[in-house]
Structures are given as C-alpha cells and as structure tokens.
C-alpha positions as a Python dict, from the first residue, in 0.01 Angstrom:
ca = {
    (1, 'M'): (0, 0, 0),
    (2, 'E'): (-188, 202, -243),
    (3, 'C'): (-495, 331, -118),
    (4, 'N'): (-719, 641, -273),
    (5, 'C'): (-757, 790, 60),
    (6, 'R'): (-851, 1149, 117),
    (7, 'C'): (-728, 1387, 471),
    (8, 'I'): (-1013, 1316, 729),
    (9, 'N'): (-1003, 1658, 843),
    (10, 'C'): (-973, 1849, 505),
    (11, 'K'): (-1065, 1624, 258),
    (12, 'S'): (-745, 1672, 58),
    (13, 'P'): (-573, 1379, -160),
    (14, 'N'): (-235, 1559, -106),
    (15, 'L'): (-76, 1288, 181),
    (16, 'T'): (218, 1138, 287),
    (17, 'S'): (207, 755, 393),
    (18, 'N'): (394, 525, 613),
    (19, 'D'): (306, 176, 583),
    (20, 'F'): (437, -83, 835),
    (21, 'V'): (342, -449, 966),
    (22, 'A'): (136, -362, 1278),
    (23, 'S'): (180, -590, 1636),
    (24, 'D'): (-56, -804, 1489),
    (25, 'G'): (76, -913, 1200),
    (26, 'Y'): (-161, -709, 966),
    (27, 'E'): (-28, -413, 726),
    (28, 'D'): (-129, -81, 824),
    (29, 'S'): (-54, 295, 734),
    (30, 'H'): (-57, 616, 853),
    (31, 'H'): (-126, 893, 640),
    (32, 'T'): (-36, 1263, 711),
    (33, 'C'): (-237, 1541, 551),
    (34, 'K'): (62, 1778, 390),
    (35, 'T'): (-219, 2021, 323),
    (36, 'C'): (-322, 2041, 690),
    (37, 'G'): (-100, 1882, 869),
    (38, 'V'): (-301, 1608, 1048),
    (39, 'H'): (-177, 1265, 1099),
    (40, 'F'): (-394, 942, 1102),
    (41, 'N'): (-476, 612, 1072),
    (42, 'H'): (-577, 460, 759),
    (43, 'L'): (-819, 196, 904),
    (44, 'D'): (-966, 323, 1163),
    (45, 'G'): (-959, 687, 1134),
    (46, 'E'): (-781, 757, 1475),
    (47, 'Q'): (-596, 1082, 1493),
    (48, 'F'): (-230, 1121, 1671),
    (49, 'K'): (-53, 1434, 1803),
    (50, 'F'): (246, 1224, 1840),
    (51, 'C'): (250, 863, 1695),
    (52, 'D'): (510, 631, 1857),
    (53, 'T'): (483, 391, 1555),
    (54, 'C'): (600, 685, 1269),
    (55, 'G'): (788, 924, 1486),
    (56, 'H'): (529, 1177, 1374),
    (57, 'N'): (520, 1460, 1633),
    (58, 'S'): (255, 1751, 1537),
    (59, 'T'): (360, 1978, 1796),
    (60, 'I'): (717, 2040, 1624),
    (61, 'K'): (692, 2302, 1360),
    (62, 'K'): (846, 2242, 1065),
}
C-alpha cells in the first residue's frame, strides 16, 4: 500500500509503514514516524503507545 501520509503529530513525511489485513478483511496500515516516534493508524489517526497489531511499543527506548 503506497500513500503520501505525513505524521499526525509533527507533519514529517519520514514514516515507516506496517501494512496488514484487519480482522474485518480490509487492508489497513499503521505508520511510525522516524522523526518524533508517534505510532498511528493510517485510516483513522488513532495513536498507540503499544500496538498489538504491529508489536510497536513506544515505552521501549531504542
């Protein structure tokens, strides 16, 4: 899935994406901003500190 998303927090285009098929059968994507670290749902903008879908955990320092 290609998109022209920007971070919903800092507006950076520097994102990583995790594309997947959701439980309802639709393709979805979560993005993580490489600039500020926020992790969010591509479609509805929900932000996650921990994400079961992607395994993202913003509480772990990298």
